[in-house]
C-alpha positions in Angstrom: -25.3 -11.6 11.4 -23.3 -14.4 9.5 -19.7 -14.2 9.7 -18.0 -13.2 6.0 -15.9 -15.8 4.9 -12.4 -14.6 3.8 -10.5 -16.5 1.2 -7.1 -15.5 2.4 -5.3 -17.4 -0.7 -7.1 -15.1 -2.7 -6.5 -12.1 -0.8 -2.7 -13.1 -0.8 -2.4 -13.4 -4.5 -3.8 -10.1 -4.9 -1.4 -8.5 -2.4 1.4 -10.3 -4.4 0.4 -8.6 -7.4 -0.3 -5.0 -6.0 3.2 -5.3 -3.7 5.1 -6.0 -6.9 3.5 -3.1 -8.6 4.2 -0.7 -6.0 7.9 -1.9 -5.8 8.4 -1.9 -9.5 7.0 2.0 -9.2 9.2 3.0 -6.0 12.2 1.4 -8.4 11.4 3.3 -11.3 10.7 6.7 -9.3 14.1 6.5 -7.5 15.9 6.1 -10.9 14.2 9.1 -12.3 14.8 11.1 -9.1 18.5 10.6 -9.0 18.8 12.7 -12.3 15.9 15.0 -11.4 15.6 15.2 -7.5 13.3 18.1 -7.4 10.6 16.5 -9.3 7.7 16.7 -6.7 5.1 14.4 -8.6 7.7 11.7 -8.8 8.6 12.0 -4.9 4.9 11.7 -4.2 4.5 8.9 -6.4 7.2 7.1 -4.6 6.1 8.0 -1.0 2.7 6.9 -2.4 3.9 3.5 -3.3 5.7 2.8 0.0 2.7 4.1 2.1 0.4 1.6 0.1 2.6 -1.3 0.8 2.9 -0.6 4.3 -0.8 -0.5 5.0 -1.4 -3.6 2.9 1.0 -5.5 4.9 -0.2 -4.5 8.0 -4.0 -5.1 7.0 -2.8 -8.7 6.3 -1.0 -9.1 9.7 2.7 -9.0 8.2 3.9 -6.9 11.3 7.5 -7.1 10.3 7.1 -6.2 6.9 5.0 -3.1 7.6 7.5 -2.0 10.3 10.3 -2.0 7.4 8.1 -0.5 5.0 7.2 2.3 7.7 10.7 3.3 8.3 11.4 3.6 4.5 8.3 5.6 4.4 9.6 7.9 6.9 13.1 8.5 5.0 10.8 9.3 1.9 8.8 11.7 3.8 11.9 13.6 4.7 12.7 13.8 0.9 9.2 15.1 0.3 9.2 17.4 3.0 12.7 18.8 1.7 14.5 18.2 5.0 16.8 15.8 3.0 18.1 15.6 -0.8 18.5 12.4 -2.9 22.3 11.5 -3.2 23.6 8.8 -5.0 24.6 6.8 -1.9 21.2 7.4 -0.6 19.5 6.6 -3.8 21.6 3.3 -3.5 20.6 2.3 -0.2 16.8 3.1 -1.2 17.1 0.6 -4.1 18.6 -2.0 -1.9 15.6 -1.5 0.4 13.1 -2.1 -2.5 15.3 -5.4 -3.2 14.8 -6.4 0.7 11.2 -5.6 0.4 10.7 -8.0 -2.3 12.4 -10.8 -0.4 10.3 -9.7 2.8 7.1 -9.9 0.8 7.7 -13.5 -0.5 8.8 -14.6 3.0 5.9 -13.2 4.4 3.6 -15.0 1.9 5.4 -18.1 2.6 4.8 -17.9 6.4 8.1 -16.4 7.6 7.3 -12.7 8.9 10.6 -11.5 10.4 13.4 -9.4 9.9 17.1 -10.6 10.0 20.2 -8.6 11.0 20.8 -7.7 7.2 17.5 -5.9 7.0 18.0 -4.1 10.4 21.4 -3.0 9.5 20.2 -1.7 6.1 17.6 0.5 7.7 20.1 1.7 10.1 22.5 2.8 7.2 19.5 4.1 5.3 18.5 6.6 8.4 22.5 7.5 9.1 22.7 8.5 5.3 19.4 10.3 4.9 20.3 12.3 8.2 23.6 13.4 6.4 22.0 14.0 3.1 21.2 17.9 3.9 20.6 20.4 1.4 24.0 21.7 2.1 25.3 18.9 0.0 25.9 19.3 -3.7 23.3 16.7 -4.7 23.8 13.7 -6.4 27.5 12.6 -7.1 29.5 9.7 -8.3 30.0 7.5 -5.3 33.6 5.8 -4.9 33.8 2.3 -6.2 32.6 0.0 -3.6 33.0 -3.8 -3.3 29.8 -5.8 -3.5 28.3 -6.5 0.0 26.5 -5.2 3.0 25.2 -1.7 2.7 27.6 0.9 3.8 27.2 2.0 7.2 28.0 5.8 8.2 30.5 6.3 11.1 29.2 7.9 14.0 31.0 9.2 17.1 29.8 6.8 19.9 26.7 4.9 20.2 24.1 7.5 19.3 21.6 6.9 16.7 20.9 9.3 13.8 17.5 11.2 14.0 14.8 8.9 12.8 16.5 5.8 13.6 14.5 5.5 16.9 11.8 4.0 14.8 13.8 0.9 13.3 11.9 -2.2 13.8 13.2 -4.6 16.3 15.4 -7.4 14.6 13.6 -11.0 14.9 15.7 -14.2 14.2 14.3 -15.4 10.9 15.0 -19.1 12.4 12.3 -18.7 15.2 8.6 -18.8 14.9 8.1 -19.1 11.1 10.9 -21.6 10.5 10.4 -23.8 7.4 11.3 -27.6 7.7 14.1 -28.8 5.7 11.8 -30.9 3.7 9.3 -28.4 3.3 9.6 -26.9 -0.2 8.3 -23.4 -0.7 5.0 -23.3 -2.4 5.5 -22.5 -6.4 4.7 -19.0 -7.0 1.5 -18.4 -8.7 1.8 -16.3 -12.1 -0.8 -14.0 -12.8 -1.8 -11.5 -15.4 -4.4 -8.5 -15.3 -7.2 -8.6 -18.1 -9.2 -5.8 -19.1 -13.2 -6.2 -18.9 -13.3 -5.4 -22.4 -11.3 -8.5 -23.2 -13.6 -10.6 -20.7 -16.6 -9.5 -22.3 -15.6 -10.4 -25.8 -14.6 -13.7 -24.5 -18.1 -14.3 -22.8 -19.8 -13.3 -26.2 -17.9 -15.8 -28.1 -18.3 -18.5 -26.0 -22.2 -17.7 -25.8 -21.9 -17.8 -29.8 -20.2 -21.2 -29.9 -22.7 -22.7 -27.4 -25.5 -21.7 -30.0 -23.7 -23.1 -32.8 -22.8 -26.2 -31.2 -26.4 -26.7 -30.3 -27.3 -26.1 -34.1 -24.4 -28.6 -35.1 -26.2 -31.4 -32.7 -29.8 -30.6 -34.3 -28.5 -30.8 -37.8 -26.4 -33.9 -37.0 -29.6 -35.6 -35.5 -31.5 -35.3 -38.7 -29.0 -36.1 -41.4 -31.6 -38.0 -43.5 -31.0 -36.1 -46.6 -28.6 -34.0 -48.4 -29.9 -30.5 -47.1 -29.4 -31.6 -43.5 -26.0 -33.0 -44.1 -24.9 -29.5 -46.2 -26.6 -27.7 -43.2 -24.3 -29.7 -40.7 -21.2 -28.6 -42.8 -22.1 -24.9 -43.0 -22.6 -25.0 -39.0 -19.1 -26.8 -38.9 -17.5 -24.1 -40.8 -19.0 -21.5 -38.7 -17.7 -23.1 -35.5 -14.3 -23.5 -37.1 -14.1 -19.6 -37.8 -15.5 -18.9 -34.2 -12.9 -21.2 -32.6 -10.1 -19.3 -34.5 -11.4 -16.0 -33.2 -11.7 -17.4 -29.6 -8.3 -18.6 -29.7 -6.8 -15.4 -30.8 -8.6 -13.6 -28.3 -7.4 -15.8 -25.6 -3.8 -15.3 -26.9 -4.6 -11.5 -26.8 -5.5 -11.9 -23.1 -2.2 -13.3 -22.3 -0.3 -10.3 -23.9 1.2 -7.7 -21.6 3.0 -4.4 -22.3 6.5 -4.5 -22.5 6.7 -1.1 -20.6 6.9 -2.3 -16.8 9.6 -4.9 -17.7 11.5 -2.4 -20.0 11.6 0.4 -17.4 13.2 -2.2 -14.9 16.2 -2.1 -17.2 16.7 1.4 -16.2 17.7 0.3 -12.8 19.9 -2.2 -14.3 21.9 0.4 -16.2 22.0 2.7 -13.1 23.5 -0.1 -11.1 25.9 -1.0 -13.7 27.1 2.5 -14.1 27.5 3.4 -10.4 29.5 0.3 -10.1 31.7 1.2 -12.9 32.1 4.7 -12.0 30.6 5.9 -15.4 27.7 8.1 -16.3 24.8 6.8 -18.5 21.5 7.7 -19.7 18.8 4.9 -20.5 16.0 5.5 -23.0 13.1 3.5 -24.0 11.1 3.7 -27.5 8.0 1.4 -27.9 7.2 0.4 -24.5 3.4 0.4 -25.1 3.7 -2.9 -27.5 2.3 -6.0 -26.0 3.6 -9.6 -26.1 2.9 -12.8 -24.5 3.8 -13.0 -20.9 6.0 -16.0 -21.5 8.1 -14.1 -24.3 8.6 -11.3 -21.6 9.8 -13.5 -18.9 12.3 -15.2 -21.0 13.5 -11.9 -22.5 14.4 -10.4 -19.1 17.8 -12.4 -18.8 19.1 -11.8 -22.2 18.5 -7.9 -21.9 19.6 -7.7 -18.5 23.2 -9.3 -19.7 23.2 -7.1 -23.1 22.6 -3.8 -20.9 25.1 -4.7 -18.3 27.9 -5.5 -21.0 27.0 -2.3 -22.7 27.8 -0.5 -19.5 30.7 -2.3 -18.7 32.4 -3.1 -21.9 30.9 -0.6 -24.3 30.5 2.8 -22.4 33.8 4.6 -21.8 34.6 6.3 -18.6 33.6 10.3 -18.6 37.2 11.4 -18.9 37.9 9.2 -21.6 34.6 10.1 -23.5 35.7 13.9 -22.9 38.9 13.2 -24.7 37.4 11.6 -27.4 35.1 14.3 -28.1 32.0 12.6 -27.1 29.3 13.7 -24.2 30.7 12.6 -20.7 27.3 10.8 -20.1 27.0 7.7 -22.2 23.4 6.8 -23.9 21.7 3.4 -24.4 18.7 3.2 -26.4 16.2 0.4 -26.3 13.7 0.3 -29.4 10.9 -2.1 -29.6 8.9 -2.6 -32.9 6.2 -5.0 -34.1 6.8 -6.5 -37.4 3.9 -8.9 -38.5 3.9 -12.0 -36.0 7.5 -11.0 -34.4 8.6 -8.5 -32.0 12.2 -6.7 -32.7 14.1 -5.1 -29.9 17.2 -3.2 -30.7 19.5 -2.4 -27.7 22.2 0.4 -28.9 24.9 2.0 -27.1 27.2 4.9 -28.2 30.4 3.4 -26.8 33.5 2.2 -27.9 32.1 -0.7 -30.2 33.8 -4.2 -30.6 37.2 -4.4 -31.1 37.6 -6.8 -34.3 41.4 -7.5 -33.6 40.8 -8.6 -29.9 37.7 -11.0 -31.2 40.2 -12.7 -33.8 43.0 -12.9 -31.3 40.6 -14.4 -28.7 39.1 -16.8 -31.4 42.4 -18.0 -32.4 43.5 -18.7 -28.6 40.3 -20.9 -28.2 41.4 -22.9 -31.2 39.0 -21.5 -34.0 41.8 -21.4 -36.3 43.4 -18.4 -38.3 40.5 -18.4 -41.0 38.3 -16.4 -38.6 40.2 -13.6 -39.5 38.7 -13.5 -42.9 35.1 -13.6 -41.6 32.8 -10.7 -42.2 32.1 -8.5 -39.1 28.6 -10.1 -38.4 29.7 -13.6 -38.4 32.9 -12.7 -36.4 30.9 -10.7 -33.9 28.7 -13.8 -33.4 31.5 -15.5 -31.8 31.1 -13.5 -28.4 27.8 -15.5 -28.0 29.7 -18.6 -27.7 30.0 -20.2 -24.1 33.2 -19.1 -22.5 34.1 -16.4 -25.1 35.1 -13.3 -23.3 37.8 -10.6 -24.7 37.4 -8.8 -21.0 41.4 -8.4 -20.1 40.1 -8.5 -16.2 37.1 -9.8 -14.0 34.9 -7.2 -12.7 31.5 -7.3 -10.6 29.6 -6.8 -13.9 31.0 -9.1 -16.4 34.0 -10.9 -17.8 33.4 -14.6 -17.4 32.2 -15.4 -20.7 28.8 -16.6 -19.3 26.3 -13.6 -19.9 26.4 -13.5 -23.5 25.8 -17.3 -23.7 22.8 -16.7 -21.7 21.7 -14.3 -24.4 22.2 -16.7 -27.2 20.7 -19.6 -25.3 17.5 -17.7 -24.2 17.0 -16.2 -27.5 17.2 -19.5 -29.5 14.8 -20.9 -27.2 12.3 -18.3 -28.0 12.6 -19.5 -31.7 14.2 -16.0 -32.1 17.4 -14.7 -33.6 20.1 -12.3 -32.7 22.2 -10.0 -34.9 25.1 -8.1 -33.8 26.4 -4.8 -35.6 29.4 -2.7 -34.3 31.7 0.2 -35.4 34.8 0.7 -33.5 34.6 4.0 -31.4 30.8 4.5 -32.6 29.0 1.9 -30.4 27.2 -1.6 -30.7 23.7 -2.6 -31.6 22.3 -5.9 -30.5 19.1 -6.7 -32.6 16.8 -9.6 -31.0 13.8 -11.0 -33.1 11.3 -13.2 -31.4 7.7 -14.2 -31.9 5.0 -12.5 -30.2 3.5 -15.7 -28.6 5.0 -19.0 -27.6 1.8 -20.7 -27.6 0.6 -20.9 -31.4 3.0 -21.4 -34.5 2.5 -22.0 -38.1 3.8 -25.5 -38.9 4.3 -27.8 -41.8 3.3 -31.5 -41.3 5.6 -33.9 -42.5 5.9 -37.9 -42.0 8.6 -40.1 -41.5 8.2 -43.9 -41.0 4.5 -43.5 -40.6 4.8 -41.0 -37.8 3.8 -37.2 -38.3 5.9 -34.2 -37.2 5.6 -30.5 -37.3 8.5 -28.3 -38.8 8.0 -24.5 -37.9 7.0 -22.7 -41.1 9.1 -19.5 -40.5 12.2 -21.5 -41.0 11.1 -23.5 -44.3 12.3 -21.8 -47.4 11.3 -24.2 -50.1 10.1 -27.8 -50.3 11.7 -30.0 -53.4 11.7 -33.5 -54.5 14.6 -35.6 -53.4 16.7 -37.0 -56.6 15.9 -40.6 -57.1 19.4 -41.0 -58.1 20.7 -39.8 -54.9 22.4 -42.0 -52.2 20.2 -43.6 -49.5 22.9 -42.7 -47.0 21.6 -41.0 -43.7 23.4 -37.7 -44.8 25.0 -36.1 -47.7 25.2 -33.0 -49.8 22.8 -32.0 -52.6 23.4 -30.0 -55.8 20.6 -27.3 -55.6 20.7 -25.0 -58.6 24.5 -25.2 -58.5 24.5 -24.9 -54.5 25.8 -27.3 -52.3 23.1 -28.0 -49.8 24.0 -30.6 -46.8 20.8 -32.9 -45.7 20.1 -35.3 -43.5 17.0 -37.8 -43.3 14.7 -37.2 -40.6 14.3 -41.1 -40.0 17.9 -41.2 -39.4 17.9 -38.4 -36.8 15.2 -39.7 -34.7 16.3 -43.5 -35.1 12.9 -44.4 -36.7 14.0 -47.0 -38.9 15.9 -47.9 -42.3 13.1 -48.3 -44.9 13.5 -45.9 -47.9 9.9 -45.0 -49.5 10.3 -44.9 -53.5 9.5 -41.0 -53.2 10.9 -38.4 -50.6 11.0 -34.8 -50.2 13.5 -32.3 -49.0 12.6 -29.3 -46.9 15.2 -26.5 -47.3 15.5 -25.0 -44.0 17.1 -21.5 -43.1 18.6 -20.6 -39.6 20.9 -17.9 -38.8 22.0 -17.5 -42.4 22.7 -21.4 -43.0 21.0 -23.6 -45.1 20.3 -27.3 -45.0 17.9 -30.1 -46.1 15.6 -32.3 -44.0 14.4 -35.4 -46.1 11.0 -36.6 -45.1 9.1 -39.4 -46.4 5.9 -37.2 -47.1 4.8 -33.5 -47.0 1.1 -33.4 -45.7 -0.4 -29.9 -44.8 0.0 -26.5 -43.3 -1.7 -25.6 -40.3 -1.6 -23.5 -37.1 -0.8 -25.6 -34.1 -1.1 -25.0 -30.5 2.4 -25.7 -28.7 2.4 -28.0 -25.6 5.8 -28.6 -23.8 7.2 -31.9 -23.3 7.0 -33.4 -19.8 9.9 -32.8 -17.5 9.9 -36.6 -17.0 11.3 -36.9 -20.6 14.3 -34.8 -20.0 15.7 -32.9 -23.0 14.8 -34.7 -26.2 17.2 -33.8 -29.0 16.0 -32.0 -32.0 12.3 -31.7 -30.3 11.1 -28.7 -28.8 7.4 -29.6 -28.0 4.1 -31.2 -29.0 0.8 -30.8 -30.3 -2.6 -32.6 -31.3 -2.9 -33.3 -34.9 -6.1 -33.3 -36.9 -6.2 -37.3 -36.4 -6.2 -36.8 -32.8 -2.6 -38.3 -32.4 0.3 -36.5 -30.6 2.7 -35.0 -33.2 6.1 -33.8 -31.9 7.4 -30.3 -33.0 11.0 -30.3 -34.3 13.5 -28.0 -33.2 15.2 -26.2 -36.2 18.3 -25.3 -34.2 19.0 -28.9 -33.2 18.4 -30.3 -36.7 21.0 -27.8 -37.6 23.6 -29.1 -35.2 22.8 -32.5 -36.2 23.3 -31.9 -39.9 26.5 -29.9 -39.2 28.0 -32.1 -36.7 30.0 -33.9 -39.5 33.2 -31.6 -40.3 32.6 -32.2 -44.1 29.3 -30.4 -43.9 30.0 -27.6 -41.8 31.7 -25.6 -44.9 28.8 -26.2 -47.1 26.0 -24.7 -45.2 26.7 -21.1 -45.6 27.7 -21.5 -49.5 24.1 -22.1 -50.2 
């Protein structure tokens, strides 16, 4: 019998994906069980995920990872059998073991299958806590506030181990055996997405149809001796064009993944933040079945994490204060997801204290914004909390207060070509509304020209196109009168330092971004089209006012302009800043 060749890299990638699914399932189940500890089905699902992970690790020869998972499985078996109950301290330790398992899976796949003292100490604390969590306890309670650090260890009389602790895996120094050299960087993690067979079948059908049409086109072109054959070639070309657009849309759909798994992870975020802040919070999701481009999901994770943590830390009041205010002691955070045309809209709403307008104004004045901020409407004033270093927290906490979290929210959402709106009523809560494209791969763009070169402006930001007045100045920037409204403008050739020539006729693109309007003067308006975005090489660094590139119809590279950068360029002159909102 011939030996079976095994592609270990392929198997490892399958293990990585399945391990993450099982760990995510464990995390979600633990958060659910904390509020409903008697849910037998959730307990079974939790045990099943740990058991599957243990078996898969053992099958690949990851002995330390398998032993760690086996010890966790023993504790879960006690919960499943009813000999232990899930208290809040025990849930906290189990969630920490999920975090440790994630690290161990990553290390094992990189060739380091070993446990350090941190993991062994965590398992010992887990066994001790599980042994003490008998049915005589009152169930889940709010633990005392603890400093961040290693998992707490229960005190014992003498060196005796808790029941079940004998199964702890031996500690192995990570520096031995699988040590990675200092000059050996870890291999980049491969990203993957599961695609249904129905989608693959459609892709195969489309590629077959395109192959047939391609052969027809070649046949028609080979005999273009008359008008009839030329017309046939054009007709086949139009058919191919439609097929290509359909294929492109199908490929984009294949990249779509449901938001549910990512959104359900935020229940853990809310739970951990509430435990650290000694608060009670319920987290609810509405619309988790909606599918989004996987790149969008990745870049939304950090902004949403910061919003939820801030909602718990700064928004939701402590239980006793909520009781005095006539509110339910448990705060409530609702995350809603809706699809609107080519966009996804995410709303994160809490029923906490809301934003304090007086405190925001005071902080803005302290930072040098000037007394006029007091006259801003609520929406414009609340946007200040998105600025770097802007925080109204009276003291630093483990959760927030350093003025960096909301800056991450702003930067990441802008990087997605999205927008964010903040609404709040003092005493009634705050709502963050994030609007981002469903996909980052394709946009509708307007092709423009400056100094003989072509550029793409995202069509979502183009309000209108007007002719540049010939009597207007030839300066690099200025202010136009558009139907009685002041419109600051800048010439594209001057922004990108392309040259100083001035064509006889120019056009103005009126661009809107975050409620502000500016004009972009270009040499020529060309065509509207759907373009595929390609990122710039990291060797170029950060190019001002440019977000990516694409291949134009002429086969030449065209840069895609970043509207946010153009806005900053136009408004960098203090004389312009006051005119942009008056349009």
